[in-house]
C-alpha positions in Angstrom: -11.2 8.5 -15.2 -13.1 9.0 -11.8 -10.8 9.2 -8.8 -12.7 6.8 -6.5 -11.0 3.8 -7.7 -10.1 3.0 -3.9 -14.1 2.2 -3.6 -14.6 -1.6 -3.6 -16.5 -3.6 -6.0 -18.4 -6.5 -4.5 -18.1 -9.8 -6.3 -20.7 -12.5 -6.3 -23.1 -11.5 -3.7 -25.6 -14.0 -4.8 -23.5 -16.8 -3.1 -24.1 -16.4 0.8 -22.7 -18.6 3.4 -24.4 -18.3 6.9 -26.2 -15.0 5.4 -23.3 -12.9 5.2 -21.5 -11.3 2.7 -17.9 -12.8 1.5 -15.4 -9.6 1.3 -14.2 -9.0 -2.0 -10.6 -7.5 -2.8 -11.6 -6.4 -6.6 -11.6 -2.6 -7.0 -11.4 -0.3 -9.9 -10.0 3.2 -10.6 -12.5 6.1 -10.7 -10.4 9.8 -9.6 -10.0 10.6 -6.9 -10.2 12.4 -6.9 -11.0 11.8 -6.8 -11.5 10.5 -6.4 -11.5 9.7 -6.3 -13.0 10.4 -5.0 -13.4 8.5 -6.0 -19.2 5.7 -6.5 -19.7 3.7 -9.5 -17.3 1.2 -10.9 -14.9 2.0 -13.5 -15.8 -0.4 -16.1 -18.6 1.7 -17.3 -18.1 3.5 -20.6 -19.3 7.0 -21.3 -22.1 5.3 -23.7 -23.6 3.3 -20.6 -24.4 6.3 -18.6 -28.0 6.1 -17.1 -30.0 9.1 -18.3 -31.0 11.5 -15.6 -34.0 14.2 -15.8 -32.0 16.7 -13.9 -28.3 15.8 -13.1 -26.3 17.7 -10.3 -22.8 17.0 -9.7 -20.3 17.5 -6.9 -16.6 18.8 -7.9 -14.3 17.7 -5.1 -10.9 19.7 -5.5 -7.6 18.7 -3.8 -5.0 21.8 -3.9 -1.2 20.9 -3.2 1.8 23.2 -2.5 5.0 22.8 -4.9 6.3 19.8 -2.6 3.3 18.0 -2.6 1.9 18.8 0.8 -1.7 20.1 1.4 -2.3 23.8 0.5 -4.4 24.7 3.4 -6.5 27.8 3.2 -5.8 28.3 -0.6 -8.7 30.2 -2.3 -10.1 28.1 -5.4 -12.4 30.1 -8.0 -14.6 27.8 -9.8 -16.0 29.4 -12.9 -18.8 28.2 -15.2 -19.2 29.1 -19.0 -22.1 31.3 -18.1 -23.2 32.5 -14.2 -21.3 33.7 -11.4 -18.0 32.2 -10.4 -18.0 30.5 -6.8 -15.3 30.7 -4.7 -14.1 28.7 -1.3 -11.1 27.9 0.7 -9.3 24.6 1.0 -9.3 23.2 4.8 -6.3 21.8 6.6 -5.6 19.1 4.3 -6.0 21.0 1.2 -9.6 19.6 0.5 -13.0 21.6 -0.6 -16.2 20.6 -2.7 -18.5 22.5 -5.1 -22.0 20.9 -4.6 -24.9 20.8 -6.6 -23.3 22.0 -9.7 -25.6 21.6 -13.0 -23.8 20.0 -16.2 -21.4 22.2 -18.3 -17.9 23.3 -18.7 -15.9 24.6 -15.5 -12.8 26.2 -15.1 -10.8 26.1 -11.8 -7.7 28.1 -10.2 -6.2 28.1 -6.7 -4.2 30.9 -5.1 -2.4 30.8 -1.9 -3.3 33.8 0.4 0.1 33.4 2.5 2.0 33.6 -0.8 0.2 35.3 -3.8 2.9 34.0 -6.2 1.9 30.5 -5.7 -0.8 30.1 -8.2 -2.2 26.9 -10.1 -2.6 26.5 -13.6 -6.2 26.9 -15.1 -7.8 23.6 -15.1 -10.9 22.8 -17.4 -13.3 20.1 -16.2 -16.7 18.9 -17.2 -18.8 16.5 -14.8 -21.2 15.4 -17.3 -18.7 13.3 -19.1 -18.4 10.8 -16.1 -21.0 8.3 -15.4 -21.9 9.5 -12.0 -21.0 13.1 -12.4 -19.1 13.5 -9.3 -15.2 14.1 -9.8 -12.1 15.1 -8.1 -9.8 17.9 -9.5 -6.0 18.3 -8.4 -5.0 21.5 -8.3 -1.0 22.0 -7.6 0.3 25.3 -6.9 3.4 26.5 -8.7 5.4 29.8 -8.4 4.5 32.6 -10.8 7.0 35.0 -9.4 8.2 37.8 -11.4 11.6 38.0 -10.0 14.0 37.1 -12.5 16.5 34.9 -10.0 13.3 32.7 -9.5 11.7 32.7 -12.9 14.8 32.1 -15.5 16.2 28.8 -16.8 12.7 27.8 -17.5 11.9 25.9 -14.1 9.6 26.4 -11.3 10.9 26.8 -7.6 9.3 24.7 -4.7 10.4 26.6 -1.8 14.0 27.2 -0.2 14.8 23.5 -0.1 13.1 23.3 -3.6 12.7 21.0 -6.1 13.6 22.3 -9.5 10.4 21.2 -11.7 11.0 21.8 -15.5 8.1 23.9 -16.9 7.8 21.1 -19.6 7.5 18.5 -17.1 4.8 20.6 -14.8 2.9 21.1 -18.1 3.0 17.4 -19.1 1.8 16.6 -15.7 -1.0 19.0 -15.8 -2.3 17.4 -19.2 -2.0 14.1 -17.6 -4.1 15.0 -14.4 -6.9 16.8 -17.2 -6.9 13.7 -19.4 -7.2 11.4 -16.3 -10.2 13.2 -15.1 -11.8 13.2 -18.6 -11.6 9.1 -18.5 -8.7 9.2 -21.3 -6.0 6.8 -19.7 -4.0 6.3 -22.8 -3.4 10.0 -22.8 -2.9 10.4 -19.5 -0.1 7.5 -19.5 1.5 9.5 -22.2 1.5 12.8 -20.6 2.7 11.2 -17.2 5.6 9.6 -19.1 6.4 12.8 -20.3 6.6 14.4 -17.0 9.0 11.7 -15.3 11.2 11.6 -18.4 11.8 15.4 -18.1 11.9 15.2 -14.3 12.9 11.7 -12.8 12.3 12.7 -9.4 8.5 13.8 -9.9 6.9 11.5 -7.4 3.6 12.8 -7.8 3.7 11.9 -11.4 4.8 8.4 -10.8 2.0 8.2 -8.5 -0.8 9.6 -10.6 0.8 6.9 -13.5 0.1 4.4 -11.1 -3.5 5.3 -10.7 -4.0 4.9 -14.1 -2.3 1.6 -14.2 -4.7 0.6 -11.6 -7.6 1.6 -13.6 -6.2 -0.5 -16.7 -5.9 -3.5 -14.2 -1.9 -3.3 -14.6 -1.4 -3.9 -11.0 2.2 -5.0 -11.5 3.0 -1.5 -13.4 0.9 0.5 -10.9 3.0 -1.0 -7.8 6.3 -0.5 -9.7 5.2 3.2 -10.2 4.0 3.6 -6.5 7.2 2.2 -5.4 9.1 4.7 -7.5 7.2 7.6 -6.0 8.0 6.3 -2.5 11.7 6.1 -3.2 11.4 9.5 -3.6 9.2 10.6 -0.9 8.4 7.9 1.5 5.6 9.8 3.0 3.6 10.5 0.3 -0.1 9.7 1.1 -1.6 8.7 -2.3 1.5 6.5 -3.2 1.3 4.9 0.1 -2.2 4.3 -0.5 -1.7 2.9 -4.1 0.8 0.8 -3.1 -1.4 -0.7 -0.2 -4.2 -1.2 -2.8 -1.6 -3.5 -5.0 -0.7 -5.5 -1.7 -4.7 -5.9 -1.1 -5.2 -7.4 -4.5 -2.4 -9.8 -3.8 -4.0 -10.8 -0.7 -0.9 -9.5 1.3 -3.2 -8.1 3.8 -1.0 -7.3 6.8 1.4 -5.7 4.4 -1.5 -3.6 2.9 -2.7 -2.8 6.3 0.9 -0.9 7.3 0.6 1.0 4.1 -2.8 2.3 4.6 -2.0 3.4 8.3 1.1 5.2 6.9 -1.2 6.9 4.4 -3.8 8.1 6.7 -1.0 9.4 9.2 0.1 11.5 6.0 -3.4 12.3 4.6 -5.8 11.7 7.6 -8.7 13.4 5.8 -9.0 10.5 3.1 -12.2 8.4 3.4 -11.3 5.8 0.7 -8.0 4.8 2.7 -10.2 4.2 5.7 -12.3 1.9 3.8 -9.2 0.1 2.2 -7.7 -0.2 5.6 -11.3 -1.4 7.0 -11.5 -4.0 4.0 -7.9 -5.4 4.7 -9.0 -6.0 8.4 -11.9 -7.5 7.7 -10.3 -10.0 5.4 -8.0 -11.0 8.5 -11.1 -11.2 10.5 -10.2 -8.4 12.8 -13.5 -7.3 13.3 -13.0 -4.4 15.8 -10.1 -2.8 13.6 -12.3 -3.2 10.5 -15.5 -1.6 12.4 -13.6 1.4 13.5 -11.9 2.1 10.0 -15.4 1.5 8.2 -17.0 4.0 10.5 -14.3 6.5 10.2 -14.4 6.3 6.4 -18.2 7.2 6.7 -17.5 10.0 8.8 -16.2 12.2 6.0 -17.9 14.6 4.0 -18.4 13.0 1.2 -18.3 9.7 3.1 -17.1 6.5 1.4 -20.5 5.1 1.0 -19.2 1.5 -0.2 -18.3 1.3 3.5 -21.9 0.5 4.7 -21.5 -2.9 2.8 -18.5 -4.2 4.7 -19.8 -2.7 7.8 -22.9 -4.9 6.9 -20.5 -7.7 6.7 -18.8 -7.2 10.1 -22.3 -7.0 12.1 -23.3 -10.2 10.3 -20.4 -12.1 11.0 -21.5 -11.1 14.9 -24.9 -12.3 14.1 -26.2 -8.9 14.6 -28.4 -9.3 11.5 -30.8 -6.4 12.2 -27.6 -3.8 12.1 -26.1 -5.7 9.0 -29.5 -4.9 7.2 -29.6 -1.5 8.3 -26.3 -1.0 6.8 -27.6 -2.4 3.5 -30.2 -0.1 3.5 -28.3 2.8 4.1 -26.0 2.0 1.3 -29.0 1.3 -1.1 -30.5 4.7 -0.1 -27.2 6.9 -0.9 -26.9 4.7 -4.0 -30.1 4.1 -5.5 -28.8 3.3 -9.1 -26.0 0.6 -7.6 -25.6 -2.0 -10.2 -25.7 -4.7 -7.6 -28.9 -3.3 -6.2 -31.3 -6.5 -6.5 -28.7 -8.6 -4.8 -28.2 -6.5 -1.9 -32.0 -6.0 -1.4 -32.3 -10.0 -1.5 -29.4 -10.1 1.2 -31.2 -7.2 3.2 -34.4 -9.3 3.5 -32.9 -12.6 4.3 -31.0 -10.5 7.0 -34.2 -9.2 8.6 -35.8 -12.4 8.3 -32.9 -14.0 10.3 -33.0 -11.0 12.9 -36.6 -12.0 14.0 -36.3 -15.7 13.7 -36.4 -17.5 17.2 -33.3 -18.5 18.2 
């Protein structure tokens, strides 16, 4: 399940009114991580992947502390089945990426340099199982101290003001992340269910279960899960983003905008949240706010490339057809296998003709 569920899927692009695209609020979960990060639609099955002669993938990593906050500066080691391990450090938002990785099985681990007792479990992943190859892996640091005061009773401590997360709950949560990354939603749901049963305050598990429910188009359950997570931690960025997404699907745009803004405040480095914020503003015809959010979504590495389509929509509404066509062209260059390519090429041509037509 690819973690980029926050990336939009345009609806009937062939039905044009005054030569601009009508914004759509239908999205699909891809993770992630990943994310999603999170750029093809979730509806594709493993059997529908387009074969490629040479396939390289980007593995995006999010490292979190036991309390859910980003683990900035954490050391992440990516080890292939054969070859030399690669190492990288997480940025201030706990993020990093390993670009241009060939297909194959990999293991990832993370360690806090400031507290060597904080380490992640070993996570296995294989980008070749996904349609677009790119995936997001979440690594959660846990206390592996040998100090008996901190390791007895079968629980993991999360700092001086710690949450005590039972090891069984942590194990179920990590299994859920693995199943989610492997596009096995039913198994992921079962694992996250076990995690919250063993630890009812496990807001990360509620939020991840909400992501899976979005991927299954069970938006009512998804909204409930994000709400449960926010009751425990009302500053948790992924749950704020997920709750805002559910509001967006219900066309409650003003509420969605508030939630996306809170999510960005908690997690300012998430391109997909800025994309969703731009879409929500565009639905209310707040063009300047939409433009700012969409440009921000495109400024990240990797960018939320779907933002080009919605930015094109903004320019078309302002009768700036040359800029609108250019944005569509940028999207098509970034996504040469886009399923809506032919429709978008047709719209680009119409806009370019409109740009040179006499007033």
